[in-house]
MIVEX-798484 format. One record per residue (C-alpha): residue number from 1; residue in three letters; x, y, z. Coordinates in pm, whole numbers, plus 50000, padded with zeros to 5 digits. Example, Ala and Ser with C-alpha at 12.3 -4.5 7.8 and 13.67 -1.06 7.14 Angstrom:
REM MIVEX-798484
PT   num   residuo       x       y       z
PT     1       ALA   51230   49550   50780
PT     2       SER   51367   49894   50714
This chain:
REM MIVEX-798484
PT   num   residuo       x       y       z
PT     1       MET   90574   84861   96484
PT     2       ASP   90830   84993   96787
PT     3       ALA   91131   85140   96643
PT     4       ILE   91419   85080   96888
PT     5       ILE   91687   85248   96669
PT     6       GLU   91650   85463   96378
PT     7       VAL   91963   85554   96166
PT     8       LYS   91897   85885   95921
PT     9       ASP   92141   85975   95643
PT    10       LEU   92458   85864   95903
PT    11       THR   92784   85963   95721
PT    12       LYS   93163   85891   95858
PT    13       THR   93494   86000   95660
PT    14       TYR   93833   85946   95754
PT    15       ARG   94138   86097   95581
PT    16       VAL   94434   85856   95524
PT    17       GLY   94717   86077   95399
PT    18       SER   94560   86266   95128
PT    19       ASP   94267   86033   95046
PT    20       VAL   93908   86102   95212
PT    21       ILE   93765   85769   95236
PT    22       LYS   93385   85710   95319
PT    23       ALA   93375   85453   95571
PT    24       VAL   92977   85556   95605
PT    25       ASP   92782   85682   95357
PT    26       ASN   92479   85831   95396
PT    27       VAL   92298   85523   95560
PT    28       SER   91968   85513   95674
PT    29       PHE   91753   85244   95827
PT    30       THR   91523   85125   96103
PT    31       VAL   91524   84839   96334
PT    32       GLN   91235   84731   96527
PT    33       ARG   91234   84611   96863
PT    34       GLY   91283   84264   96934
PT    35       ASP   91451   84225   96549
PT    36       PHE   91754   84043   96494
PT    37       LEU   91929   84155   96200
PT    38       SER   92308   84103   96023
PT    39       ILE   92511   84329   95854
PT    40       LEU   92723   84118   95601
PT    41       GLY   93075   84312   95427
PT    42       HIS   93444   84235   95368
PT    43       SER   93652   84385   95604
PT    44       GLY   93679   84740   95524
PT    45       SER   93327   84777   95410
PT    46       GLY   93244   85011   95685
PT    47       LYS   93029   84767   95893
PT    48       THR   93196   84826   96233
PT    49       THR   93228   85175   96185
PT    50       LEU   92868   85157   96120
PT    51       LEU   92812   84969   96464
PT    52       SER   93024   85209   96663
PT    53       LEU   92830   85485   96527
PT    54       ILE   92490   85332   96626
PT    55       GLY   92649   85240   96997
PT    56       GLY   92759   85603   97066
PT    57       LEU   93136   85515   97010
PT    58       THR   93204   85720   96748
PT    59       LYS   93068   86047   96614
PT    60       PRO   92924   86057   96321
PT    61       ASP   93020   86359   96055
PT    62       SER   92631   86384   95970
PT    63       GLY   92309   86208   96010
PT    64       THR   92134   86107   96352
PT    65       VAL   92140   85781   96545
PT    66       ILE   91795   85773   96747
PT    67       ILE   91802   85506   97032
PT    68       ASP   91472   85411   97190
PT    69       GLY   91321   85787   97098
PT    70       THR   91675   85960   97208
PT    71       ASP   91908   86125   96972
PT    72       ILE   92184   86022   97115
PT    73       TRP   92440   86269   96947
PT    74       ALA   92214   86583   97099
PT    75       ILE   92258   86479   97474
PT    76       SER   92567   86522   97662
PT    77       ASP   92822   86242   97741
PT    78       ASP   92705   86179   98064
PT    79       GLU   92376   86088   97930
PT    80       LEU   92477   85902   97653
PT    81       SER   92710   85709   97893
PT    82       GLU   92417   85615   98101
PT    83       LEU   92189   85534   97796
PT    84       ARG   92477   85300   97664
PT    85       ASN   92502   85151   98019
PT    86       ARG   92104   85108   98041
PT    87       LYS   92018   84986   97655
PT    88       ILE   92302   84891   97477
PT    89       ASN   92578   84641   97498
PT    90       PHE   92864   84520   97296
PT    91       ILE   93045   84222   97168
PT    92       TYR   93364   84253   96998
PT    93       GLN   93596   84038   96773
PT    94       PHE   93822   83973   97066
PT    95       ALA   93709   83867   97421
PT    96       SER   93926   84093   97602
PT    97       LEU   93889   83961   97968
PT    98       VAL   94042   84112   98259
PT    99       PRO   94343   83862   98304
PT   100       THR   94341   83922   98687
PT   101       LEU   93956   83824   98744
PT   102       ASN   93831   83508   98755
PT   103       VAL   93540   83407   98503
PT   104       ILE   93267   83519   98720
PT   105       GLU   93458   83818   98815
PT   106       ASN   93450   83890   98454
PT   107       VAL   93119   83836   98391
PT   108       LEU   93001   84071   98685
PT   109       LEU   93270   84361   98622
PT   110       PRO   92978   84592   98436
PT   111       THR   92740   84556   98725
PT   112       ALA   92996   84792   98910
PT   113       PHE   92858   85067   98724
PT   114       SER   92480   84977   98712
PT   115       ARG   92204   85133   98961
PT   116       GLU   92046   84782   98972
PT   117       LYS   91960   84715   99348
PT   118       THR   91930   84334   99304
PT   119       ASP   92218   84088   99342
PT   120       PRO   92300   84004   98977
PT   121       TYR   92530   83708   99105
PT   122       GLU   92231   83436   99034
PT   123       TYR   92191   83561   98695
PT   124       ALA   92548   83565   98609
PT   125       ILE   92576   83159   98672
PT   126       GLU   92269   83138   98445
PT   127       LEU   92432   83285   98180
PT   128       LEU   92733   83104   98215
PT   129       LYS   92537   82771   98249
PT   130       MET   92310   82855   97929
PT   131       LEU   92683   82919   97756
PT   132       LYS   92813   82573   97891
PT   133       ILE   93115   82750   98073
PT   134       ASP   92940   82755   98447
PT   135       ASP   93239   82471   98526
PT   136       LYS   93507   82724   98521
PT   137       VAL   93360   82984   98725
PT   138       ASN   93711   83025   98928
PT   139       SER   93934   82999   98646
PT   140       TYR   94120   83282   98501
PT   141       PRO   94124   83363   98134
PT   142       ALA   94492   83225   98085
PT   143       GLN   94355   82886   98216
PT   144       LEU   94064   82908   97908
PT   145       SER   94079   82809   97599
PT   146       GLY   93991   83108   97278
PT   147       GLY   93636   82973   97269
PT   148       GLN   93591   82970   97633
PT   149       GLN   93711   83277   97669
PT   150       ARG   93438   83421   97384
PT   151       ARG   93170   83245   97603
PT   152       VAL   93258   83443   97899
PT   153       ALA   93290   83736   97710
PT   154       ILE   92934   83694   97573
PT   155       ALA   92793   83603   97911
PT   156       ARG   92920   83968   98034
PT   157       ALA   92758   84124   97768
PT   158       PHE   92430   83998   97864
PT   159       ILE   92510   84074   98262
PT   160       ASN   92329   84429   98274
PT   161       ARG   92021   84247   98102
PT   162       PRO   92024   84530   97773
PT   163       GLN   91760   84619   97563
PT   164       ILE   92045   84595   97234
PT   165       ILE   92329   84388   97139
PT   166       LEU   92569   84495   96910
PT   167       ALA   92789   84223   96805
PT   168       ASP   93108   84276   96568
PT   169       GLU   93200   83910   96448
PT   170       PRO   93110   83756   96748
PT   171       THR   93184   83393   96623
PT   172       GLY   93470   83489   96412
PT   173       ASP   93726   83260   96602
PT   174       LEU   93499   82977   96712
PT   175       ASP   93480   82626   96558
PT   176       GLU   93134   82517   96383
PT   177       GLU   92993   82346   96676
PT   178       THR   93090   82620   96920
PT   179       GLU   92932   82864   96694
PT   180       ALA   92609   82698   96653
PT   181       GLU   92597   82691   97032
PT   182       VAL   92661   83072   97076
PT   183       MET   92389   83141   96767
PT   184       GLU   92104   82915   96952
PT   185       PHE   92202   83118   97265
PT   186       PHE   92131   83448   97075
PT   187       GLN   91831   83303   96950
PT   188       LYS   91726   83209   97280
PT   189       MET   91774   83587   97418
PT   190       ASN   91632   83750   97099
PT   191       ARG   91330   83530   97129
PT   192       GLU   91224   83485   97513
PT   193       ASN   91368   83822   97595
PT   194       GLN   91308   84062   97320
PT   195       ILE   91660   84167   97293
PT   196       THR   91742   84344   96932
PT   197       PHE   92051   84228   96779
PT   198       ILE   92273   84397   96531
PT   199       MET   92506   84124   96423
PT   200       VAL   92798   84216   96174
PT   201       THR   92952   83926   96004
PT   202       HIS   93149   83783   95705
PT   203       ASN   92988   83508   95723
PT   204       SER   92684   83488   95458
PT   205       ALA   92566   83120   95641
PT   206       LEU   92536   83274   95956
PT   207       ALA   92361   83585   95843
PT   208       LYS   92049   83353   95702
PT   209       LEU   92016   83259   96097
PT   210       THR   91907   83634   96145
PT   211       ASN   91547   83788   96062
PT   212       ARG   91685   84056   95786
PT   213       VAL   92021   84052   95600
PT   214       TYR   92195   84394   95496
PT   215       ARG   92487   84402   95266
PT   216       MET   92762   84672   95319
PT   217       ALA   93004   84769   95053
PT   218       ARG   93235   85084   95033
PT   219       GLY   93020   85265   95304
PT   220       ARG   92670   85200   95174
PT   221       LEU   92406   84975   95302
PT   222       GLN   92173   84773   95104
PT   223       ILE   91894   84500   95229
PT   224       GLU   91939   84168   95098
PT   225       ASN   91626   84000   95229
PT   226       GLY   91368   84053   95509
């Protein structure tokens, strides 16, 4: 099997007043290319911190994260930014669209930092169609519902054709019907494009739709199934 993410002995602590909290406590696991795994856990379990460490947004106290053969904490900040732009994208808990840009402009925004020579407009429209929001291409965020904004943010995460998606509660504010449609889209992108997914969630029913399920509690990670 071809490992795309290798996490080894990862630890991250925070000091809150006189207390030292181990948000991530000696975590190790491997993700194969094209895998779709979920990490279950309650708020404060450390799962969002773990996602941030894997994505190179937060530096660990100790341990390593290897993305496609590269130790991300052994390279320069510029090299890490380039790696993230080429290989990784994030879906956060909140849509965080730019209010002064319309839907298509929001989706295309990450391409401003890409070195790709091809015109991404047609792919942006294709993504919006798959997410059933293409009728709103000229609308602004304030004109959209929360669920519609979420769909736009998801389309934006895929516009640079990432190899890895790190998703933090990506359906947390959606109704059941929209949640099911978004998960179907994720599964399609995973299946047809071999995009690797790590999805953090508190929803055990959602986690069961993924290939592997881990559970995180008090900074420790254990495999639940898969």
